[in-house]
C-alpha distance (Angstrom), angle and dihedral (degrees) to the residues before:
residue distance angle dihedral
M1 . . .
L2 3.79 . .
L3 3.77 89.1 .
L4 3.83 92.3 55.5
I5 3.81 89.2 51.4
L6 3.83 92.8 48.9
L7 3.86 90.0 47.6
A8 3.81 92.4 48.9
F9 3.93 89.5 47.7
S10 3.71 90.9 50.7
I11 3.75 95.5 47.1
S12 3.85 92.1 50.0
R13 3.78 89.7 47.4
S14 3.84 90.7 50.8
F15 3.81 89.4 52.1
S16 3.79 92.4 49.2
D17 3.80 89.2 50.7
S18 3.84 90.3 50.4
D19 3.75 89.7 51.4
S20 3.72 92.7 48.1
D21 3.81 88.8 51.8
L22 3.80 87.3 57.1
S23 3.70 91.1 53.6
V24 3.88 116.6 92.2
E25 3.70 132.0 -169.9
T26 3.94 108.2 -104.7
C27 3.67 95.4 -136.0
S28 3.91 92.5 50.6
A29 3.84 91.4 52.6
C30 3.73 95.7 37.0
S31 3.77 136.8 32.3
C32 3.70 118.3 -98.2
M33 3.78 126.7 -165.5
S34 3.82 124.9 177.2
I35 3.86 117.8 -144.6
E36 3.94 117.9 -179.6
N37 3.84 91.7 -21.4
V38 3.74 92.3 -50.2
L39 3.79 118.0 113.7
Y40 3.79 122.4 -141.0
V41 3.71 113.4 -157.2
N42 3.85 113.4 -164.1
C43 3.92 110.5 -165.3
E44 3.71 94.1 161.1
K45 3.85 116.4 150.4
I46 3.77 97.1 2.0
T47 3.79 96.5 130.4
V48 3.81 91.4 162.3
Y49 3.91 92.0 77.4
R50 3.73 128.9 50.3
P51 3.81 119.1 -149.5
T52 3.80 91.7 -105.6
Q53 3.85 88.9 58.8
L54 3.66 93.6 61.6
Q55 3.76 130.3 87.1
P56 3.82 114.2 -133.9
P57 3.77 114.8 -109.3
A58 3.74 120.2 -107.7
S59 3.75 99.9 -108.7
S60 3.65 134.4 109.6
L61 3.90 96.2 -131.9
Y62 3.79 127.9 17.8
H63 3.77 142.8 159.2
L64 3.81 118.9 -128.2
N65 3.75 123.6 -151.4
F66 3.87 117.0 -170.2
Q67 3.81 98.9 159.9
N68 3.81 120.2 147.9
N69 3.78 98.0 18.2
L70 3.78 100.6 123.1
L71 3.82 94.0 -117.4
F72 3.75 97.0 171.0
I73 3.82 94.8 174.2
L74 3.82 131.6 16.9
Y75 3.80 110.8 -145.9
P76 3.86 125.4 -157.7
N77 3.86 116.5 -69.3
S78 3.90 90.7 11.8
F79 4.01 87.1 145.3
L80 3.75 100.3 28.9
N81 3.81 95.0 127.9
F82 3.74 94.6 49.8
T83 3.80 99.8 82.5
H84 3.74 98.6 146.3
A85 3.80 98.1 49.5
V86 3.88 111.8 121.5
S87 3.92 95.2 -176.2
L88 3.70 136.0 30.7
Q89 3.70 128.1 -166.9
L90 3.75 115.2 -157.9
G91 3.84 99.9 156.0
N92 3.80 125.7 137.7
N93 3.72 94.8 19.1
K94 3.86 101.2 120.8
L95 3.72 87.1 -119.5
Q96 3.91 111.1 -176.2
N97 3.69 101.4 169.6
V98 3.67 139.6 25.4
E99 3.73 111.4 -167.5
G100 3.81 124.6 -147.1
G101 3.66 112.3 -84.5
A102 3.81 95.1 20.8
F103 3.79 90.8 128.8
V104 3.82 98.4 43.7
G105 3.66 111.0 134.4
L106 3.77 98.0 34.4
S107 3.75 92.4 100.7
A108 4.00 92.4 149.0
L109 3.78 93.6 50.8
K110 3.84 113.9 131.2
Q111 3.78 103.3 166.7
L112 3.82 129.1 38.0
H113 3.70 124.0 -175.9
L114 3.93 119.7 -163.9
N115 3.76 98.3 157.4
N116 3.76 126.8 141.0
N117 3.81 97.5 25.0
E118 3.80 137.1 113.2
L119 3.81 102.4 -104.8
K120 3.82 113.9 149.5
E121 3.93 100.6 -173.3
L122 3.65 144.8 18.2
R123 3.87 110.5 -137.8
A124 3.81 129.2 -158.8
D125 3.71 93.0 -108.1
T126 3.87 97.2 41.4
F127 3.83 93.7 100.1
R128 3.75 98.1 37.9
G129 3.79 110.9 143.4
I130 3.75 101.7 26.3
E131 3.83 101.6 81.1
N132 3.76 90.9 149.7
L133 3.79 94.0 65.5
E134 3.76 116.6 135.4
Y135 3.80 102.4 169.5
L136 3.79 128.8 42.1
Q137 3.77 124.5 178.3
A138 3.73 118.6 -173.1
D139 3.82 105.2 149.4
Y140 3.81 125.3 137.5
N141 3.75 95.2 38.0
L142 3.83 133.5 115.1
I143 3.77 95.1 -108.3
K144 3.83 110.3 157.7
Y145 3.90 101.1 159.4
I146 3.77 134.6 38.0
E147 3.73 110.2 -164.8
K148 3.74 117.6 -130.2
G149 3.69 110.3 -95.5
A150 3.76 96.0 23.5
F151 3.75 93.2 133.2
N152 3.80 99.0 31.5
K153 3.81 93.8 110.5
L154 3.68 96.6 45.0
H155 3.83 99.9 87.5
K156 3.78 95.5 158.5
L157 3.86 95.9 50.1
K158 3.71 109.8 134.1
V159 3.79 107.5 156.5
L160 3.84 121.0 45.9
I161 3.83 117.6 178.0
L162 3.89 112.0 -173.0
N163 3.75 99.9 148.9
D164 3.84 123.7 146.2
N165 3.78 99.1 23.2
L166 3.71 135.0 118.4
I167 3.73 99.6 -101.3
Q168 3.68 114.2 151.2
S169 3.84 102.2 178.9
L170 3.78 139.0 -6.8
P171 3.77 119.5 -117.6
E172 3.72 120.6 -114.5
N173 3.85 115.6 -84.7
I174 3.62 91.0 4.3
F175 3.84 92.0 145.6
R176 3.79 98.2 33.9
F177 3.82 95.4 113.0
A178 3.77 99.8 32.2
S179 3.82 126.5 90.9
L180 3.78 98.8 -141.8
T181 3.75 120.8 -175.7
H182 3.85 96.1 164.7
L183 3.78 128.7 35.3
D184 3.71 124.7 177.8
I185 3.87 116.5 -172.0
R186 3.82 99.6 151.6
G187 3.78 120.9 145.2
N188 3.75 97.1 21.9
R189 3.97 128.2 120.7
I190 3.88 94.5 -105.4
Q191 3.79 112.5 144.8
K192 3.85 98.5 174.5
L193 3.73 142.8 16.9
P194 3.89 114.4 -154.9
Y195 3.61 120.5 -149.9
L196 3.64 98.2 -141.2
G197 3.85 108.8 73.2
V198 3.80 95.3 5.5
L199 3.74 120.2 37.6
E200 3.74 94.6 32.9
H201 3.71 89.7 64.7
I202 3.76 99.4 53.8
G203 3.82 100.8 63.7
R204 3.77 92.6 130.8
I205 3.76 93.1 57.6
V206 3.81 117.8 130.5
E207 3.82 99.0 174.5
L208 3.73 126.6 29.7
Q209 3.84 122.7 174.3
L210 3.85 117.1 -154.7
D211 3.68 103.5 158.2
D212 3.80 127.1 129.9
N213 3.73 97.8 22.3
P214 3.84 121.7 128.7
W215 3.87 94.3 -116.7
N216 3.76 113.4 -165.4
C217 3.79 102.2 -142.4
T218 3.74 101.3 -152.8
C219 3.79 134.6 106.1
D220 3.78 92.7 -58.1
L221 3.83 89.5 65.8
L222 3.83 95.9 55.4
P223 3.83 90.8 91.4
L224 3.75 92.4 56.3
K225 3.68 93.1 46.6
A226 3.71 92.2 50.5
W227 3.79 91.8 47.3
L228 3.93 92.2 50.8
E229 3.73 90.3 51.1
N230 3.74 93.0 55.5
M231 3.82 96.9 45.9
P232 3.89 117.9 104.2
Y233 3.80 117.0 -93.2
N234 3.90 90.4 -121.7
I235 3.77 92.0 65.4
F236 3.82 114.1 95.6
I237 3.70 111.3 -133.2
G238 3.86 125.2 174.1
E239 3.66 124.1 -126.6
A240 3.75 120.0 -90.2
I241 3.89 109.2 -151.1
C242 3.79 119.9 -163.0
E243 3.88 113.4 -116.5
T244 3.83 95.9 176.0
P245 2.96 146.7 66.1
S246 3.74 98.4 44.8
D247 3.78 95.3 -128.6
L248 3.87 87.9 59.9
Y249 3.77 96.2 40.9
G250 3.75 112.7 139.7
R251 3.89 92.5 9.7
L252 3.81 120.4 133.8
L253 3.75 112.2 -116.9
K254 3.79 90.8 -133.0
E255 3.80 90.2 55.8
T256 3.76 94.9 55.0
N257 3.76 125.1 87.7
K258 3.80 130.7 -137.3
Q259 3.88 91.4 -105.7
E260 3.81 90.7 57.6
L261 3.85 93.2 45.9
C262 3.72 96.3 44.0
P263 3.83 113.2 11.3
M264 3.85 92.3 179.9
G265 3.79 95.2 -123.6
V266 3.92 97.5 -35.3
G267 3.87 87.6 109.4
S268 3.64 132.1 -149.1
D269 3.69 132.5 -85.4
F270 3.78 93.2 -58.1
D271 3.81 98.6 46.2
I272 3.84 94.9 105.2
R273 3.68 102.5 106.7
M274 3.74 122.7 -149.8
L275 3.75 115.0 -113.2
P276 3.72 124.7 -125.8
S277 3.83 115.2 -85.4
Q278 3.74 115.9 -78.2
P279 3.75 129.2 -149.9
E280 3.85 115.4 -79.3
D281 3.82 92.0 -108.2
G282 3.75 95.6 45.5
L283 3.84 110.1 111.6
A284 3.76 128.2 -179.1
Q285 3.77 126.5 -153.9
S286 3.78 115.4 -97.9
S287 3.84 94.8 -119.0
I288 3.78 100.5 83.4
S289 3.71 120.5 166.4
P290 3.78 119.4 -133.8
T291 3.76 98.2 -107.9
A292 3.65 135.7 109.8
T293 3.85 93.8 -115.3
A294 3.75 118.8 103.4
P295 3.72 115.2 -105.9
S296 3.66 121.9 -130.1
V297 3.80 113.1 -85.5
T298 3.70 122.0 -139.7
K299 3.80 122.3 -162.7
A300 3.70 115.0 -122.2
F301 3.73 120.0 -103.2
K302 3.79 117.7 -117.1
T303 3.71 110.1 -123.1
T304 3.74 136.8 -177.7
S305 3.81 91.8 -127.0
P306 3.68 111.7 70.8
S307 3.78 118.4 -117.5
K308 3.80 124.1 -150.4
I309 3.73 118.0 -137.9
Y310 3.77 116.9 -155.7
G311 3.80 127.8 -153.5
N312 3.78 94.3 -96.3
G313 3.66 92.8 57.8
I314 3.88 99.3 -105.7
V315 3.77 113.0 139.4
A316 3.77 113.6 -138.6
G317 3.81 121.7 -153.1
N318 3.86 133.2 43.1
P319 3.86 107.9 -70.7
L320 3.73 112.5 -162.7
D321 3.77 128.0 -148.6
R322 3.81 122.8 -134.8
K323 3.87 88.6 -86.9
G324 3.67 93.5 52.2
L325 3.79 98.8 -108.2
I326 3.72 122.5 142.4
V327 3.80 112.9 -106.4
S328 3.70 117.8 -143.3
Y329 3.80 119.1 -111.9
Q330 3.79 112.7 -75.6
T331 3.69 131.7 -152.4
R332 3.64 127.0 -140.4
I333 3.75 121.7 -151.3
P334 3.74 108.5 -119.8
P335 3.73 119.0 -118.3
L336 3.79 92.5 -114.6
S337 3.79 132.0 129.7
C338 3.77 125.0 -151.1
P339 3.79 120.2 -133.2
Q340 3.73 116.3 -106.7
P341 3.01 132.9 -79.7
C342 3.81 89.5 12.0
T343 3.88 131.9 95.1
C344 3.80 122.4 -132.6
K345 3.79 135.3 -158.6
A346 3.76 129.6 -168.7
H347 3.80 122.7 -130.3
P348 3.83 110.8 -159.9
S349 3.83 92.1 -173.6
D350 3.81 91.5 71.0
F351 3.84 97.7 15.9
G352 3.79 88.1 -121.0
I353 3.76 139.6 127.8
S354 3.79 128.9 -125.8
I355 3.77 115.0 -148.0
S356 3.80 116.6 -162.6
C357 3.90 115.3 -165.4
Q358 3.83 96.8 158.5
E359 3.82 116.0 156.1
R360 3.80 97.3 -6.6
N361 3.72 97.5 134.0
I362 3.87 92.9 -109.2
N363 3.79 115.9 171.1
S364 3.80 99.4 -174.2
V365 3.67 137.0 18.4
S366 3.77 91.0 -131.9
D367 3.76 88.2 67.9
L368 3.77 88.7 75.8
A369 3.71 110.7 102.8
P370 3.02 140.4 -165.0
K371 3.79 99.5 28.5
P372 3.71 111.2 -147.8
P373 3.70 116.2 -137.9
N374 3.81 122.0 -115.3
A375 3.89 94.2 27.5
K376 3.77 110.1 176.1
K377 3.75 102.7 176.0
L378 3.83 128.6 30.5
H379 3.82 118.7 -171.9
L380 3.73 115.0 -167.1
S381 3.86 102.1 152.4
G382 3.80 122.8 136.9
N383 3.82 97.6 32.1
Y384 3.73 135.9 112.5
I385 3.75 101.8 -102.3
R386 3.92 110.6 149.1
H387 3.80 100.6 167.1
I388 3.70 136.3 28.5
S389 3.85 128.8 -167.4
Q390 3.71 135.5 -168.6
I391 3.82 93.6 -104.6
D392 3.80 90.2 60.0
F393 3.80 92.5 76.5
Q394 3.70 99.7 43.6
G395 3.73 107.9 128.0
F396 3.86 90.7 28.3
E397 3.77 97.7 87.9
G398 3.71 94.2 126.8
L399 3.81 96.1 56.4
D400 3.75 117.6 138.6
L401 3.77 96.5 178.0
L402 3.81 130.3 29.6
H403 3.86 118.2 -177.7
L404 3.92 114.4 -169.9
G405 3.84 93.3 155.1
S406 3.71 121.7 142.8
N407 3.67 97.6 24.0
Q408 3.81 131.5 119.5
I409 3.91 97.6 -105.9
V410 3.71 109.4 156.9
T411 3.86 102.7 173.7
V412 3.74 135.8 7.7
K413 3.83 114.0 -145.2
K414 3.71 126.5 -135.5
G415 3.78 115.7 -74.1
V416 3.75 96.9 3.5
F417 3.85 90.7 139.5
A418 3.78 95.5 34.0
N419 3.79 93.9 116.3
L420 3.78 94.4 46.1
T421 3.77 95.8 86.7
N422 3.77 95.6 147.2
L423 3.85 94.3 53.7
R424 3.67 114.8 126.7
R425 3.77 104.3 167.9
L426 3.83 126.6 39.3
Y427 3.92 126.6 179.4
L428 3.80 117.4 -164.6
N429 3.79 91.8 153.6
G430 3.78 122.1 140.0
N431 3.73 98.0 26.5
Q432 3.76 135.8 114.5
L433 3.72 104.2 -102.5
E434 3.86 114.0 144.8
Q435 3.78 102.9 177.8
L436 3.83 136.0 36.6
H437 3.77 123.8 -157.3
S438 3.75 136.3 164.8
E439 3.68 98.2 -99.9
M440 3.67 91.8 67.8
F441 3.65 97.2 69.8
L442 3.81 103.8 37.4
G443 3.72 111.2 145.6
L444 3.84 97.8 25.7
G445 3.78 95.0 112.4
N446 3.81 92.8 140.4
L447 3.85 96.9 44.4
Q448 3.73 111.9 127.0
Y449 3.98 103.4 169.1
L450 3.72 124.8 45.0
Y451 3.78 121.2 179.6
L452 3.82 115.9 -163.5
E453 3.69 103.2 151.5
Y454 3.81 125.6 133.3
N455 3.72 94.4 30.1
A456 3.89 126.5 120.8
I457 3.83 92.6 -114.4
K458 3.79 109.5 164.1
E459 3.71 101.5 165.5
I460 3.78 139.8 27.9
L461 3.81 115.5 -163.6
A462 3.86 123.0 -140.0
G463 3.77 114.8 -85.1
T464 3.82 93.8 20.8
F465 3.89 92.6 137.9
D466 3.83 99.6 33.5
S467 3.80 91.6 103.0
M468 3.77 92.4 58.8
P469 3.92 105.4 61.1
N470 3.87 93.8 162.7
L471 3.85 94.9 53.4
Q472 3.85 109.9 136.0
L473 3.70 105.4 167.7
L474 3.82 130.3 40.1
Y475 3.71 125.3 -179.5
L476 3.87 112.9 -165.5
N477 3.72 96.8 149.7
N478 3.78 124.8 134.1
N479 3.80 96.5 28.7
V480 3.88 131.9 113.2
L481 3.76 99.6 -105.2
R482 3.78 114.7 152.8
S483 3.75 99.0 173.5
L484 3.87 144.3 6.2
P485 3.82 125.8 -135.7
A486 3.78 119.3 -116.1
Y487 3.80 119.2 -88.2
V488 3.85 89.6 9.3
F489 3.82 88.6 142.0
A490 3.86 97.6 35.4
G491 3.78 92.8 105.6
V492 3.69 101.6 46.8
S493 3.84 136.4 65.2
L494 3.80 101.1 -138.4
A495 3.78 119.8 -174.2
R496 3.66 98.3 -179.1
L497 3.80 128.4 30.8
N498 3.86 124.7 -179.3
L499 3.92 114.6 -164.9
K500 3.70 100.2 151.3
N501 3.75 127.7 130.4
N502 3.88 93.0 28.5
H503 3.80 127.4 118.2
F504 3.87 98.1 -98.2
M505 3.75 112.3 148.6
T506 3.85 91.9 168.2
L507 3.74 134.3 5.6
P508 3.77 125.7 -161.3
V509 3.73 121.5 -127.0
S510 3.73 100.7 -165.0
G511 3.79 110.1 79.9
V512 3.95 94.4 2.2
L513 3.77 117.5 44.6
D514 3.81 94.6 24.6
Q515 3.71 89.1 61.6
L516 3.87 92.0 66.4
K517 3.72 97.5 93.5
S518 3.78 98.6 156.1
L519 3.83 97.3 43.4
T520 3.86 119.3 147.2
Q521 3.88 98.8 165.3
I522 3.72 136.8 14.6
D523 3.77 129.3 -178.8
L524 3.86 118.6 -153.9
E525 3.68 103.1 150.4
G526 3.75 126.1 120.3
N527 3.83 97.0 40.7
P528 3.73 124.2 122.8
W529 3.82 95.3 -108.0
E530 3.80 117.5 -166.0
C531 3.73 105.8 -148.7
S532 3.74 101.8 -147.8
C533 3.86 137.9 111.1
D534 3.78 88.9 -63.0
L535 3.89 89.2 66.3
V536 3.71 97.9 50.2
A537 3.83 92.2 88.6
L538 3.74 91.2 49.3
K539 3.81 90.4 50.2
L540 3.85 92.8 52.7
W541 3.84 90.0 46.2
L542 3.74 91.5 55.5
E543 3.79 93.0 46.3
K544 3.80 90.4 53.3
L545 3.77 97.3 50.9
N546 3.79 115.0 117.4
E547 3.72 119.0 -101.3
G548 3.69 91.6 -108.9
V549 3.69 91.9 63.6
A550 3.83 116.1 93.9
A551 3.82 115.3 -144.8
K552 3.72 122.6 162.6
E553 3.79 126.7 -140.5
I554 3.87 117.8 -71.9
R555 3.70 113.7 -151.2
C556 3.76 126.9 -160.1
A557 3.80 120.9 -114.7
A558 3.81 96.1 -178.7
P559 2.94 148.2 70.6
L560 3.80 101.9 38.0
Q561 3.74 97.4 -120.6
F562 3.80 91.6 56.6
S563 3.77 96.7 41.7
N564 3.82 114.7 144.3
M565 3.76 91.5 -2.7
E566 3.82 120.2 134.8
L567 3.87 111.4 -105.5
R568 3.81 96.7 -137.7
S569 3.81 91.6 49.6
L570 3.89 87.8 64.7
K571 3.80 123.1 83.3
N572 3.71 123.1 -122.3
E573 3.69 93.1 -118.5
V574 3.77 92.1 51.6
L575 3.83 91.6 50.6
C576 3.72 92.2 47.2
P577 3.87 118.0 19.8
K578 3.73 91.6 -173.1
L579 3.91 89.0 74.3
I580 3.87 90.2 69.6
A581 3.72 90.8 69.9
R582 3.80 92.4 41.9
P583 3.67 138.3 65.3
P584 3.91 114.4 -84.0
F585 3.64 112.0 -73.8
I586 3.80 115.0 -93.5
L587 3.68 120.6 -163.3
T588 3.70 104.5 -126.3
N589 3.78 135.1 166.5
P590 3.83 104.3 -106.4
T591 3.77 118.9 174.4
P592 3.80 103.2 -77.4
V593 3.72 115.9 -120.0
L594 3.81 110.2 -121.6
S595 3.60 108.6 -125.3
S596 3.75 94.0 -165.3
V597 3.73 130.4 32.8
A598 3.78 112.3 -129.0
P599 3.91 130.2 -178.2
A600 3.73 114.6 -93.5
S601 3.88 90.7 -117.1
V602 3.61 94.5 55.4
G603 3.77 101.1 66.6
K604 3.73 141.1 -25.9
A605 3.74 135.9 -156.4
P606 3.67 116.7 -100.6
P607 3.84 117.8 -104.1
G608 3.68 122.0 -96.7
G609 3.89 95.6 36.6
P610 3.73 124.2 175.3
V611 3.80 120.5 -57.1
P612 3.68 116.5 -119.0
L613 3.83 117.0 -116.9
S614 3.81 93.4 -126.1
I615 3.84 92.2 57.2
M616 3.65 90.9 47.4
I617 3.79 92.9 53.0
L618 3.83 91.7 44.3
S619 3.93 88.6 52.1
I620 3.71 92.0 50.0
L621 3.74 91.1 48.8
V622 3.92 92.9 50.8
V623 3.80 91.8 48.6
L624 3.95 88.2 51.6
I625 3.85 90.6 50.5
L626 3.77 91.7 47.7
T627 3.86 90.9 49.0
V628 3.73 92.3 51.0
F629 3.83 91.7 47.2
I630 3.76 92.9 49.8
A631 3.87 92.4 47.9
F632 3.80 89.1 52.4
C633 3.74 93.5 49.1
L634 3.73 90.6 51.3
L635 3.80 92.0 50.3
V636 3.80 91.1 51.5
F637 3.77 91.4 48.7
V638 3.80 93.0 51.1
L639 3.81 91.8 47.5
R640 3.88 92.0 49.8
R641 3.64 88.9 47.1
N642 3.69 94.4 55.3
K643 3.85 91.1 48.3
K644 3.80 96.0 52.3
P645 3.89 97.5 75.8
T646 3.78 91.8 50.3
G647 3.77 91.7 51.1
R648 3.76 89.9 47.7
Q649 3.70 93.2 48.5
E650 3.84 90.8 50.1
G651 3.75 87.8 52.9
L652 3.76 92.6 52.0
D653 3.88 89.3 45.4
N654 3.80 90.3 52.4
Q655 3.73 90.9 47.9
E656 3.87 92.3 49.4
C657 3.89 89.9 46.3
G658 3.82 90.0 50.2
S659 3.76 88.8 48.8
M660 3.84 92.1 51.6
Q661 3.85 93.7 47.0
L662 3.87 87.7 52.6
H663 3.71 91.6 53.7
L664 3.87 92.1 45.9
Q665 3.83 89.9 50.5
R666 3.83 91.3 52.3
H667 3.72 91.6 43.4
C668 3.82 94.1 51.4
H669 3.74 92.8 46.4
K670 3.83 92.9 51.1
S671 3.70 95.8 41.5
G672 3.96 88.8 50.6
K673 3.79 87.9 56.2
K674 3.74 104.6 37.3
G675 3.88 101.4 21.5
N676 3.74 90.4 -137.9
L677 3.76 140.1 74.1
G678 3.68 98.7 -92.9
G679 3.78 123.4 134.1
E680 3.75 120.4 8.3
T681 3.83 114.7 5.7
F682 3.79 133.2 -179.3
I683 3.89 108.7 -78.2
P684 3.78 119.1 -177.6
Q685 3.79 110.7 -134.6
T686 3.80 99.1 -136.4
I687 3.57 128.2 19.7
E688 3.82 93.2 -160.2
H689 3.67 92.4 53.9
M690 3.77 90.4 56.3
S691 3.81 87.8 59.4
K692 3.86 90.7 58.1
S693 3.81 94.6 66.4
H694 3.83 97.9 -102.1
T695 3.71 98.0 165.2
C696 3.87 96.6 168.1
G697 3.73 95.1 -118.5
L698 3.79 98.5 -46.5
R699 3.59 127.6 131.1
D700 3.79 122.4 -115.6
S701 3.73 91.6 -114.1
E702 3.86 90.1 54.9
S703 3.74 96.3 41.5
G704 3.75 94.8 46.0
F705 3.77 95.5 -172.0
R706 3.79 143.1 72.0
F707 3.68 126.3 -153.7
A708 3.85 117.1 -114.9
D709 3.77 122.0 -109.9
S710 3.73 124.2 -94.2
Q711 3.84 92.9 -84.9
R712 3.82 91.0 63.6
Q713 3.76 93.1 43.6
K714 3.80 87.6 77.4
I715 3.82 89.5 65.3
I716 3.73 91.1 66.6
L717 3.67 89.8 62.8
R718 3.76 92.1 45.8
N719 3.70 88.7 60.4
S720 3.76 91.1 70.0
T721 3.82 119.2 96.9
E722 3.77 117.1 -85.3
K723 3.81 88.4 -111.2
D724 3.71 89.4 58.9
K725 3.71 91.2 49.9
D726 3.83 92.8 50.0
S727 3.75 91.8 50.3
L728 3.91 95.4 47.8
P729 3.81 109.9 97.2
L730 3.66 102.3 -152.8
D731 3.74 123.2 -165.7
P732 3.85 114.2 -161.0
R733 3.80 90.4 -142.4
K734 3.86 95.1 60.9
R735 3.70 129.4 68.3
L736 3.85 126.7 -146.5
S737 3.89 106.0 -115.7
T738 3.75 115.1 140.2
I739 3.76 140.5 35.8
E740 3.95 88.0 -113.8
E741 3.77 86.0 59.8
L742 3.69 92.8 53.1
D743 3.75 91.7 49.9
E744 3.79 87.8 51.4
F745 3.85 91.6 51.4
L746 3.84 96.8 34.8
P747 3.76 108.1 39.1
G748 3.75 116.6 -169.8
R749 3.83 95.1 29.8
E750 3.71 121.8 120.0
S751 3.73 121.3 -134.3
S752 3.75 94.1 -122.4
M753 3.87 89.9 61.6
F754 3.67 89.1 73.5
L755 3.81 97.0 61.0
H756 3.75 89.3 40.9
N757 3.79 93.2 57.0
Y758 3.69 86.7 45.7
L759 3.79 92.6 56.4
E760 3.81 89.8 42.1
N761 3.76 91.8 55.7
K762 3.80 98.5 34.1
K763 3.86 88.3 136.0
D764 3.74 91.7 59.4
F765 3.73 91.8 50.9
N766 3.77 93.1 50.4
S767 3.76 86.5 53.1
I768 3.76 90.8 60.0
G769 3.80 96.7 49.7
I770 3.86 104.8 -91.0
M771 3.77 95.7 124.9
G772 3.86 132.1 164.3
L773 3.89 92.6 18.5
E774 3.89 92.7 125.1
P775 3.80 94.3 52.5
Y776 3.69 89.2 47.5
V777 3.80 90.4 53.2
S778 3.71 91.7 47.5
K779 3.80 88.9 50.2
Q780 3.79 94.4 52.3
C781 3.84 89.7 45.6
T782 3.79 89.5 55.3
S783 3.77 94.6 46.9
L784 3.82 90.7 47.2
């Protein structure tokens, strides 16, 4: 028994030792810096260690930074040891779930940052254990629901930042126990704020951000309007802009009146109901008051002159009454019926019908019946439509405007709008779309305005907008986009692009923004821009925009030293210190990094894309090497060309010298036998060459003579007999250069006679400067 106890004790001790081995001192794994007796612990990007593996620093107060550590889930007691932490940074961690009790132990925590994650809800037990919290930041998440009582324990909460999420409504009494002074709910899906349960509990507010929500300016918004009008002037309150109904679209809530918000049954722009169909001959007078009561119907007069009745009920011609007076133009009510429970209105200008089915609790478009022909505008906003199919819009081929905003549409199937070839304006705002692809918009070749704001769009696939070449306006604001694919705007000629209030930290210029050739306005504000080297290209692109292009200020969200600073006010070297040691930044077209991977069949990059800088440098290097090589080859060629005549001349000289030596040998041999110049004698091959100092390899000291110039060469010919001179047909254009030429001019002469005459007249030769030839001949004969 004792052995078992000892064994168990040893095992438990070994486990405790192993746990202690896993524990690491915080300041050894992270960087710590003390400022005014407050320790700042930076554990950013240390994915090797989890918070539970770090020992708390030995300090009374410290700030913890755990950003960019891929903390997908926070389990209970994750920060149990960090009891003296006053702030905790958990941004950019892709957090998807915070389990109850994850912050237990952080009793001294004052600030909690959960921004730029993927949280979808805030539960009632999410913030258990941090009752002293004063500042909560949870912007740029995917929060759709806030559970009732989520902030009940946060009695000291003063600042709550929930902007750029997917919140549709706030639960009742959500702020009852908080002491809020700053509330930011911009960029959500909130359509109304009731006074009871919400506004009544934020009486201490000094800043309220309401912008970029799809406010439904109806009777439900009267409490908010009245509350805003009664607030003191020194309180900062953001603008609430009406999204619906369509007749108030874009209007400021404070500029509307109660009659417009809640007309008490008077109805909106589409409240004029179509009357039941009248007999074919029933005509009404043209002056119709805009009321729902039926106007008096007058029977048409029979006239002798025929009158043509058009489809819109307007009678052409000049119908006369019985007294011959001209009757004014009369309008016939068309035999059309309006789908229930909608209201309709005729537009004589385009012979079309506007159908308003706003907020009629419609679940499917197929429920609309009967479908009036020649419908131009169809308003279906504010309903409960979740799915749409291609058959839903059969019979609406002539639509110019389709409003499907503020519904619950999750997906749009392939070819849903294929038959709406005349559609120019499409509203899909305020739905639950998460992905856009090219098959959604097939058939919309004439579409000019596309509204996709206030969705949950995370990804846009390549080629999404290729089927809409006439698209001019695109609203993608208030989504959760973090990136855009390359060449997504290559096939469209956008004039206005709205990307504000998304989750962009950077945005590539090459392949994305540089494709916007017809841009007149771009909205990029409200994104968590990270002002670093990756944003230098965007800054340069904004600075190079034409003066006619409207672009609002872009403010940095990170790093901390650039927080809330305008991007264009920063120098490139400040944004990216690496540029100091490099050449000035040149905006080139490097290969764009695809931020989303799309199937090959969905979209493709246009041909002739940007040339990578590396390939460009390599090409220049190859051209330079080829240029040097060609220049070297040309130099070698020229040098060898210059050397060839010299070599050839030397060959000729050697040949001549060999011929002269042969004659000398023969001459010496015969002279040794006969003692005179009989037979073959030494004959120089060329007289002219002899004048050019061809000494056949002999030194001047050995040769002892030089041939005379060309003027003296004529004396040699004059030494011949007068008979020879007379028989020599000289041509002034020819020169005597070879023995063959002598034979041509002196026929019948033997070649040995030339040397014989030379020896006979040696004195004459000596007189013209050919000296010492005879000793040279004798010397050669002796050596041979």
